[in-house]
C-alpha positions in Angstrom: 9.3 15.8 14.1 9.2 12.8 11.7 9.4 13.1 8.0 6.8 11.0 6.1 7.9 9.0 3.2 6.1 9.2 -0.1 4.6 5.8 0.5 3.2 6.9 3.8 1.7 10.1 2.4 0.0 8.1 -0.4 -1.2 5.5 2.1 -2.7 8.1 4.4 -4.4 9.8 1.4 -5.8 6.5 0.2 -7.0 5.7 3.8 -8.8 9.0 4.0 -10.4 8.3 0.6 -11.3 4.7 1.5 -9.6 3.5 -1.6 -9.1 -0.2 -0.9 -7.2 -1.0 -4.1 -4.7 1.8 -3.4 -4.4 0.8 0.2 -3.7 -2.8 -0.7 -1.0 -1.8 -3.3 0.7 0.6 -1.0 0.6 -1.8 1.9 2.4 -4.4 -0.3 5.0 -1.8 -1.3 5.6 -0.8 2.3 5.9 -4.3 3.7 8.2 -5.4 0.9 10.3 -2.4 1.5 11.2 -3.7 4.9 11.2 -0.3 6.7 10.0 -0.8 10.2 9.5 3.0 10.5 7.1 2.9 7.5 5.2 0.0 9.0 4.8 1.8 12.3 3.8 5.0 10.5 1.2 3.1 8.4 -0.3 1.6 11.6 -0.4 5.1 13.2 -2.2 6.5 10.2 -4.8 3.8 10.5 -5.2 4.4 14.2 -5.5 8.2 14.0 -7.3 8.8 10.7 -10.9 8.0 10.0 -11.2 5.5 7.2 -13.0 7.2 4.2 -13.1 10.5 6.0 -12.7 12.5 2.8 -15.5 10.9 0.9 
């Protein structure tokens, strides 16, 4: 089982809301952080979660 970082939780929530501004800000934060695991987790969240599903 993998533990999600705060950034990934926030990214997933923003993705579900379809909040483009938050998605952009968090993506910048994740990519600047340099964590390969977070980048992979972000990609998985996009692949497995419907964009804007909680609207």
